[in-house]
C-alpha positions as CSV (number, residue, x, y, z in Angstrom):
1,M,21.4,-63.4,-33.2
2,S,19.6,-60.9,-35.3
3,R,18.5,-57.6,-33.7
4,S,15.1,-56.1,-34.3
5,L,13.6,-52.7,-33.4
6,V,10.1,-52.4,-32.0
7,L,8.8,-48.8,-31.7
8,K,5.6,-47.6,-30.1
9,L,4.2,-44.2,-31.0
10,T,1.8,-43.0,-28.4
11,C,1.1,-39.3,-29.3
12,G,-1.2,-37.5,-31.6
13,T,-0.1,-34.6,-33.9
14,D,-1.9,-31.6,-32.4
15,T,1.1,-29.8,-31.0
16,L,4.6,-29.0,-32.1
17,E,6.0,-31.3,-29.5
18,S,3.8,-34.2,-30.6
19,L,4.7,-33.5,-34.3
20,E,8.4,-33.7,-33.3
21,R,7.9,-37.0,-31.4
22,T,6.0,-38.4,-34.4
23,A,8.8,-37.3,-36.8
24,Q,11.4,-38.9,-34.5
25,A,9.6,-42.2,-34.3
26,L,9.0,-42.4,-38.0
27,T,12.5,-41.3,-38.9
28,V,14.1,-43.8,-36.5
29,A,11.8,-46.6,-37.8
30,A,12.4,-45.8,-41.5
31,T,16.2,-45.5,-40.9
32,A,16.3,-48.8,-39.2
33,A,14.3,-50.4,-42.0
34,A,16.6,-48.8,-44.6
35,S,19.6,-50.3,-42.8
36,G,18.1,-53.8,-43.1
37,T,17.1,-54.0,-39.4
38,P,13.7,-55.8,-38.9
39,V,11.4,-53.1,-37.6
40,S,7.9,-52.9,-36.3
41,L,6.0,-49.7,-35.6
42,W,3.1,-49.8,-33.2
43,L,0.6,-47.0,-33.3
44,T,-1.5,-46.2,-30.2
45,G,-3.9,-43.4,-29.2
46,D,-4.3,-40.7,-31.9
47,A,-1.1,-42.0,-33.6
48,T,-3.4,-44.7,-35.0
49,L,-4.6,-42.1,-37.5
50,L,-1.2,-42.3,-39.3
51,A,-2.3,-45.6,-40.7
52,T,-5.4,-44.1,-42.4
53,P,-5.6,-42.6,-45.9
54,L,-4.5,-39.0,-46.3
55,Y,-3.8,-38.3,-42.6
56,A,0.0,-38.2,-42.8
57,E,-0.2,-36.2,-46.0
58,R,-1.8,-33.3,-44.1
59,L,1.1,-33.1,-41.6
60,A,4.2,-31.0,-42.0
61,L,7.1,-30.1,-39.8
62,P,9.9,-27.8,-40.9
63,H,13.2,-29.5,-41.5
64,A,11.7,-33.0,-41.3
65,T,11.2,-35.6,-44.0
66,S,7.6,-36.0,-45.2
67,F,5.5,-38.0,-42.7
68,A,3.8,-39.8,-45.5
69,E,7.1,-40.8,-47.1
70,L,8.4,-42.2,-43.9
71,R,5.1,-44.0,-43.1
72,D,5.1,-45.5,-46.6
73,V,8.5,-47.1,-46.1
74,L,7.1,-48.9,-43.2
75,L,3.8,-49.8,-44.9
76,D,5.7,-51.3,-47.8
77,L,7.4,-53.6,-45.3
78,Q,4.1,-54.5,-43.6
79,A,5.6,-53.1,-40.4
80,V,2.7,-51.0,-39.1
81,T,0.4,-52.2,-36.4
82,V,-2.5,-50.3,-34.9
83,C,-3.6,-51.0,-31.3
84,T,-6.8,-52.9,-31.1
85,Q,-8.5,-50.9,-28.4
86,C,-7.3,-47.6,-29.9
87,A,-8.8,-48.6,-33.3
88,V,-12.1,-49.6,-31.7
89,R,-12.3,-46.3,-29.9
90,R,-11.9,-44.5,-33.2
91,G,-14.3,-46.7,-35.1
92,L,-11.4,-48.2,-37.2
93,T,-11.3,-51.6,-38.7
94,D,-8.6,-53.3,-40.9
95,S,-10.5,-52.1,-44.0
96,D,-10.1,-48.4,-42.9
97,L,-6.3,-48.8,-42.8
98,L,-3.8,-48.4,-45.6
99,P,-2.3,-51.5,-47.1
100,G,0.6,-52.7,-45.0
101,A,-1.1,-51.8,-41.7
102,H,-3.1,-54.1,-39.5
103,I,-4.7,-54.2,-36.1
104,A,-3.4,-56.3,-33.2
105,G,-3.6,-56.3,-29.4
106,A,-1.3,-55.9,-26.4
107,A,-0.3,-59.6,-26.4
108,S,1.2,-59.2,-29.9
109,F,3.1,-56.1,-28.8
110,V,4.5,-57.8,-25.7
111,E,5.6,-60.8,-27.8
112,A,7.4,-58.5,-30.3
113,A,9.0,-56.4,-27.6
114,L,10.3,-59.4,-25.6
115,A,11.5,-61.4,-28.5
116,E,15.2,-62.4,-28.4
117,G,17.3,-59.6,-29.8
118,A,14.5,-57.0,-29.8
119,Q,15.0,-53.4,-28.7
120,A,11.8,-51.6,-27.8
121,L,11.5,-47.8,-27.9
122,V,8.5,-45.7,-26.9
123,Y,7.8,-42.2,-28.3
């Protein structure tokens, strides 16, 4: 049985703590992807903005890998999903997102998180 990793990032980037949580989620997801583990990153709340152009490029955290670089690893794998409701609340459609990101709802998240061999983490 193949293992997969499903991560949900629920925080924005307006405080040091939220930047650290964002860095952790992106680092864990990109590290899993680099090791060959199938990975899926789900963005909710203000984290949805990470899937929009130039947002991650404005973020910085001392001693952390570039947010944009980590995000791009996941975008290249088509592994980034934005919460449907969160996207609507922010006026976002699929055309507002970077290539490699898409919008999907809770049913898709539940399916991914409960798939055989899946490990789900929430940040």
